[in-house]
C-alpha positions in Angstrom: -0.3 -0.2 -0.2 2.7 2.1 0.8 4.6 1.7 -3.0 1.1 2.6 -3.9 0.5 5.5 -2.4 3.9 6.6 -3.5 3.7 5.6 -7.6 0.4 8.0 -6.7 2.0 10.9 -5.2 5.3 10.7 -7.8 4.0 9.0 -10.9 1.6 9.8 -13.7 0.8 5.6 -14.3 -2.3 4.7 -15.0 -4.2 2.9 -12.2 -3.7 -0.3 -13.7 0.4 0.3 -14.2 0.3 0.8 -10.1 -1.4 -2.0 -9.6 0.5 -4.4 -10.8 3.1 -2.6 -9.9 2.6 -3.4 -6.5 1.7 -7.0 -6.8 -2.7 -6.7 -7.2 -4.6 -8.2 -10.3 -6.5 -5.2 -10.5 -6.9 -1.8 -11.2 -10.2 -2.8 -9.0 -8.8 -4.6 -6.5 -6.1 -2.2 -5.0 -9.3 1.2 -5.4 -10.9 -1.3 -3.1 -8.1 -2.3 -0.6 -6.8 1.5 -1.0 -9.8 3.0 0.1 -10.0 0.4 2.8 -6.8 1.4 3.8 -6.1 5.1 3.5 -10.6 6.7 3.2 -10.2 7.6 -0.1 -9.9 6.4 -3.5 -7.1 6.6 -5.3 -8.0 9.1 -7.9 -9.0 11.4 -4.7 -6.2 10.9 -3.5 -4.1 11.9 -6.6 -6.0 14.8 -6.8 -4.6 16.0 -3.0 -1.0 16.0 -5.4 -2.2 17.9 -8.6 0.3 20.5 -8.1 3.8 18.3 -7.9 5.4 17.0 -10.9 5.0 13.9 -12.7 8.4 12.3 -12.5 9.4 8.7 -13.6 8.6 5.2 -11.4 10.6 4.2 -9.1 12.8 1.2 -9.2 13.3 -1.3 -6.5 
């Protein structure tokens, strides 16, 4: 979940790509878990950070 949060904050990756990069089976699964854990859907969370410049995806 923390990695998904960082990717939403720091990149402009699609939800499907964030989900795949974090081990979720689908964007729907990511949305469900993100809402459950963080209390907001990923799109609303990302909107909070619209003033930040998008950077490439983080590599492990």
